[in-house]
N, C-alpha and C positions, 0 to 999 in steps of 0.2 A: 484705662490705660491704653494710649492712643498708638495703632500700630501702622497707621497710614496715611499721608498728607497728600491732597489734592489740590492742584492749581489750576485755575483757569488759565488761557493762554493771553488772549489780547487784553493790554491793559496790565494785567496781573505779572504777566512776565515778560510781553513785548510792548512797546509804544513806538512805532518808527516814525521817527520825524519826517521824513521824506516820503511818506505814504503817500498823500493826496497829488504833490506835486510828480513824482515818479510815474504815478499811474496816469494822470493827466497829460503827461508827454507822450507817453507811449499810445494814449488813445486818441490823441491829437484833439483833445478838448481844453478849455479853459480849467485852472484848479476850482475857480468857482462852481462851475457847472459840476465837476466831478463830486465835489464836495457836498453839494446841495442834493444829490441823488443818490450817493455811495448806499446810504442805508436803507434805502428804497427796495423793499423786496429782499432785505438781506436774510430775514427768518427763513424765506422759501429756499434762498440758495442754500443756506446752512442746513436745511433740512433734507438736502439732496438733489435741488435742482441744477441742470446742466448749466455751463457757462453761457451758451445761447440766451437760455432762460432769464439769466440775470444779467448778464452784460449788453446783450441786444436791446432790452428796453431802455437801460440806462444811456447807452450811447446814442439812441433814437431821440431820447429826449433832449440830450445835449446837441442835436443836430447834427450827428454824426453816423455814419452806416458802417458796418463791419460784416465779418465773415467769421465762419467756424476758427478759422486760424487764429484771427485775430482775437477771438472770444477767448481761446485756449491760452493764446499767450498772456492775455490780461489776469486770466485765472490763475497761472502759475507765478506771474510777475507777484500779484497779491498775494498769495500764499508765502512766497520767498520773502517778502517783506515783514509779514506778522510773524514769520518763523525764526527771526533775527531777535533774541532775545538780550536783555539787557545784562552786562556783567554782573551786577550786584543780585539779580534774580537767578542767575547760573550759579552763584555762589550759594544761594537759599537750596537750590536743587541737590547741589553736591553735599551740602552740611546735612540734609536731611536723610540722603543716603549713606551718608558716612556714619549718622546715628543707628542705622540698622532698620530704619523705616521704609517701608514700600511707598515709592513716590510715583505720583500718578499725575497726567494732564487731562482734564475734561473740558472740551472746548467746543462751543458752537461755531463751527467753521464748515466751509464747503468740502466738497472732495478732493481740491486740489492741495488742502493743507495736510491731508493724510501722507501724502508723498514728501512734501517739503518737510513736513515735521520729523518724518520717519528718516530723512537724510541728513536733518541737521546735526551738528556738533554736540549739543546737549541731548540727544535722544539717549546716550550713553548713561545720564543720569537720571534717568525713568526707568520705571518698571513696566509702566501701561500707558498706553496712548489711546485715550477715547476721544474721537471726533465725531460730532453729532450727524454729518451728512452720510457717514458709512453705517452709522447706527439706526439711521431714520427716526432718531428721537431727538429733542431739543430741550435745552433747560429754560423753563422750569418745570417741565413735565415730571411728574412723579416717578414716572416709567424709568426716566434715565437715571436716576438716582438708585432705583431698584436694581436695574440692570449692572450697574457699577459696583454696588454691595455684592451682588450674587458673583461677578467676575472675581473681585477679590477675594471672596471666600472671608469674609471678616462680619464680625457685629456692627450694627450702624454706629453703636458708641465707641467704635475704635478708628473711627473715620473722622479726621480734620480736615476742612475745605476752604480756601480763599477764593471769592470771585469779586468783580467790581460792580456787580448789578445786585442791588437790594432783592429784586425779585427771585435770583437765584439762591442768594444767602437764603433767604426765608423759606425757600421750598427744600434747601437742603437740612435745615434746621428742622421743618415738619418731618423729613423722612428720618430725622433721628441722628444725622450727622452732628457733630459741633462745627459751625461754620462762624466766618469774619468778613466783614465788608473791607476790600482792599482800599488802602490809603495810598501806601508806597510803600517800599522794600524793606526800610527801617521799621515801619509799623508792622508789617508781617511779620518779620524777625522777632519784634518783642512780643508779638501773640503767641507766636511758636515757642518763645523760651517760657512765657507764662503759661503754656499748657506743659511744659515739663518735656517737650520732644527735642528741645535744642539745648 
């Protein structure tokens, strides 16, 4: 019997269409330049690196200089964009919550996401928010799944998990969770119905 459903955030719940254009405009770089370097060094950023450590090299590579004020502004803007989840994803959170399940989000995200997600309107639909930067652990490190399991106080067999990256799904399965590779919200709902949690 499943007692908790854990969702990844990026893509699984949110897919901001204006992410690149909005960030590029604020950073003063082309969309192509930002898109080309956005994921470079992202794992380090999601593991707890500062805005300067991530945005500084990104802008420098794109031929733009910046200061700590700009780096912090970009960090907050980036997090706010990712924290804006789809209506159909919000419905999944609400329905899981209404079913009496423990609902959580486990995201590889930087420190700025902690604040953005805590202040998001959907925060009331989840019981636990796990952000990698504040945990200093990243999926697919087995330790992050063990930490979440311990925090929830559940058996691994009682946890269902959805992520858009196969390596994170595989690691969750290895940890004993039931896990599913995200396709879209309708597919997520069908999977949860199949598990008997919705």
